[in-house]
N, C-alpha and C positions, 0 to 999 in steps of 0.2 A: 208222328206214327199215323195220324189221321190221313195225312196225304198218301201214305202207303195203302191204307184201306180203301181210300178213294180209287186209287189207281187199279187195285185189284177189282173192285166191284164195277168199274167202267170198262173192264176188258182192254187195259192199255197194253202196250207192247212188253213182252216178257223181259226184253233187254232193259227197258225203262224201269220195270219193277225191280229187276235185279240191281240196277245201279242205285236205285232209291234205298234198297236194303243195305248194300255195301256201304252207301254214304252214312246211313244211320249206325251201322255198326262202327265205322271208323270214328265217328263223333263220340259215341259212348266210350270206346276204348281210349281215345285221346283224353278224355275227361278223367278216366280212371288211372292213366298214366300220370297226368299233372297232379292228381291227388297224392301219389305215392313218390313223386320225384324228389322231393325234399328229404323225406326220411331215407330214401336209398342213397342219396348224395352224402347225407351226414354219416351214414353207416359206412360207406366205402372210403370217403375221404377225411373222416374224423372230424370232431368238433373241436373248438378252442380248448375246452376242458382237457381233452385228450392230448392236444399239442402241449399244454403245460406239463402234464405228467410225463409225457415223452421226453421233453426237454430235461427235466429233473433226471430221468433215468439215464439219459445220454451223458449228462454232466457226471452222474454218479459212476457209470462205467468208465468214463475218461479218467476220473480220478483213481478209480481202481486200477486201471492199466498203467497209469503214470506212477502208481505206488503212493498216492497221496491218501487214499482211503484207509490203508492199514496203519499209517502213522498216526492219523487222527484217533483210531481206536486203540492205540498202545501196542499194536502187534507188528513192531518192526522186524523186518527180514534181515538176517545177517548176511552180509556179502563177504565172500572169501576172496582174498588177494591172490591166492595161489590155489591151482587145482589140488584135490586130495593125491597124496601119494608122491608129490614132487615136492622136494625141499632144497 
């Protein structure tokens, strides 16, 4: 920042001052982005704890679809061998 003040007081070229300001802003924004990069990545791509819960949910849904979940709970579904009304 001192460089920028020196450039302004010494009447350096406006394009040089503009470039110095841009460089400083890009450096600051890059630092802020790096500070938040891990938290955003974890939020978007989930953490290992979330993966374990997801795996349990998927296994539970797969069992339910296959009919295994109901048998374990004692809620067996009756399967008819013939459609109703036909004998």
